[in-house]
Every structure is written in structure tokens, then in C-alpha cells.
N, C-alpha and C positions, 0 to 999 in steps of 0.2 A: 507149274507150267511157266509162270512168270520168271522164275529164277533161271530156267533153262534158256529162255529167250534172252535174258540179260547176259548170261554167260556166252551164248553164241554171238551176241552183238559185240561183246568185248573181244572175242577172238577175231571177228571181222575187222574191227577197228585196229587191232594190232597188226593184222595182215595188211590192211591198207597202208598203214604207216611204214611197215617194212618194205612194201613194194615201192612206195614213193621215195624212200631213202635209197634203195638200190637204183631206181631210175635216175636219181639226181647224179649218181656217179657213173652211169652207163652212157655209152654213145652209140649211134647208129641203130642197127637192128636190135641190139640188146636193149636199148632204151624203149623201143616199141614193144618188145616182149614184156617188160616190166609194167609199162603203162596199160597194156592189154590185161594183164593179171589184176591190176588195180581196178579196172573197170568191171571185171567179172564179178 
């Protein structure tokens, strides 16, 4: 069970990093969409 949690945490961390990278390049409403996905 601990390995599953570790793998899920890794996927979440990768997703957070991806969303922040996309938000850095976005402007306007697109920026808000990426930040919202980051917060989820």
C-alpha cells in the first residue's frame, strides 16, 4: 500500500510541476485555468 501512495504522490508532483510550467507561459484566462488545475 505504501508503494501505491508513493507512486500517486509522484504523479501528483509531476502534474503540479507541469501545470506551473504551463501557467508561467500563459496569459489571461488560460493562466487562471492552469492555476486552477494546479490547486485541484
